[in-house]
PAVEX-563609 format. One record per residue (C-alpha): residue in three letters; x, y, z. Coordinates in steps of 0.5 Angstrom, whole numbers, plus 500, padded with zeros to 3 digits. Example, Ala and Ser with C-alpha at 12.3 -4.5 7.8 and 13.67 -1.06 7.14 Angstrom:
<sites>
ALA525491516;SER527498514;
</sites>
This chain:
<sites>
MET297176943;GLY301175937;ARG308173938;PHE311180936;ALA306184942;ASN310187948;ILE317188945;SER320194947;GLY324199942;GLU330197947;SER329190947;ALA329190939;VAL335194939;LYS339189943;ALA337183939;PHE338187933;LYS346188936;LYS347180937;PHE346180929;GLY351185928;TYR348191928;LEU351197931;HIS347203934;SER350209930;HIS346214933;THR339216936;SER334221932;GLY328224936;ASP326217939;HIS328213934;ALA335208934;ILE338208927;LEU342202927;GLN347200921;LYS351194919;GLU356194913;ALA353191907;SER346191910;PRO340196910;THR340202915;LEU334200920;SER330205924;ILE327203931;PRO322207935;LEU324207942;HIS317206945;LYS315201951;GLU312197945;VAL314197938;ALA308196933;PRO308188931;ASN307190923;LEU313195924;LEU318190927;ARG316184922;ALA318189917;GLN325191919;ILE326184921;LYS325182914;ARG329188911;ALA335186915;GLY335179912;ILE333175919;SER328170920;GLN323171925;GLU324165929;LYS331167930;PHE330174932;LEU324172937;LYS330167940;GLU334173941;VAL329178944;LYS326173949;
</sites>
């Protein structure tokens, strides 16, 4: 299993909040997160977020993977 396996959408949202993102609203089954002067993120609220999607959102947010993993675990 990879480092990003078994991370739920809720856990990912909580971790992004620790980096200053706010849960703006929910659209369907996706949480929309916003932070001033940063790109808006859309995180699916599934039991497990696809690892490649999660890595892409982390990169888009400008967060290192290691820092994100420390906050999500």
